[in-house]
TORKE-594093 format. One line per 3 residues: for each residue x, y, z of C-alpha. Coordinates in pm, whole numbers, always signed. Layout:
BEGIN
X/Y/Z ~ ...
END
This chain:
BEGIN
-431/+2493/+1123 ~ -572/+2689/+833 ~ -878/+2575/+647
-673/+2527/+327 ~ -422/+2305/+510 ~ -701/+2092/+657
-866/+2051/+317 ~ -531/+1961/+162 ~ -468/+1698/+430
-814/+1550/+380 ~ -760/+1532/+3 ~ -425/+1358/+58
-579/+1099/+290 ~ -874/+1042/+56 ~ -628/+938/-214
-525/+637/-5 ~ -825/+409/-1 ~ -909/+192/+298
-1205/-4/+156 ~ -1217/-382/+162 ~ -1124/-591/-143
-1319/-906/-233 ~ -1200/-1208/-34 ~ -1074/-1387/-348
-907/-1078/-501 ~ -564/-1137/-652 ~ -257/-963/-517
-257/-736/-823 ~ -623/-644/-765 ~ -558/-572/-398
-255/-358/-487 ~ -456/-167/-747 ~ -740/-105/-502
-546/-19/-186 ~ -190/+76/-278 ~ -164/+218/-630
-313/+557/-539 ~ -17/+629/-314 ~ +262/+398/-439
+192/+420/-815 ~ +45/+174/-1062 ~ +387/+16/-1126
+521/+56/-769 ~ +715/+365/-885 ~ +607/+578/-591
+407/+897/-563 ~ +257/+1016/-236 ~ +410/+704/-82
+763/+577/-146 ~ +849/+352/-441 ~ +812/-22/-381
+952/-156/-709 ~ +1288/-301/-805 ~ +1587/-123/-647
+1357/+40/-390 ~ +1428/+37/-19 ~ +1142/-208/+36
+1287/-459/-213 ~ +1575/-521/+29 ~ +1349/-559/+332
+1215/-896/+454 ~ +852/-993/+400 ~ +791/-941/+773
+871/-569/+728 ~ +612/-537/+451 ~ +360/-737/+654
+402/-519/+963 ~ +393/-198/+759 ~ +76/-297/+571
-100/-424/+883 ~ -10/-139/+1118 ~ +75/+153/+888
+388/+367/+892 ~ +414/+746/+892 ~ +125/+879/+681
+34/+530/+560 ~ -285/+398/+722 ~ -324/+55/+880
-490/-210/+665 ~ -532/-463/+948 ~ -912/-443/+929
-919/-437/+547 ~ -719/-751/+467 ~ -732/-1113/+573
-406/-1302/+627 ~ -450/-1470/+288 ~ -508/-1137/+112
-204/-988/+283 ~ +8/-1282/+166 ~ -121/-1243/-194
-46/-869/-182 ~ +311/-925/-63 ~ +360/-1198/-325
+246/-952/-593 ~ +484/-681/-471 ~ +771/-933/-472
+685/-1052/-824 ~ +697/-696/-956 ~ +1020/-628/-769
+1183/-932/-926 ~ +1066/-825/-1271
END
């Protein structure tokens, strides 16, 4: 792999944060901190796929989102060590609220 490709890959992964939100963070705060860099501020997509209304994820059950967030999918990292069960539930609730408009 060329040096430029490696640097590009590292820059891409750095855009998707894996730090820990505060325990009492709202779903919107968690989304902004962990998801917006890749999925867009308004769930419109970017590096990651769109999550907003009429997106593929809007038709999926909550269990799909939960599994994807906890274990990652494709280039998306796992957030199992970054989120408590309560934070994960608040994050999914936030995504669903935005999807419903």
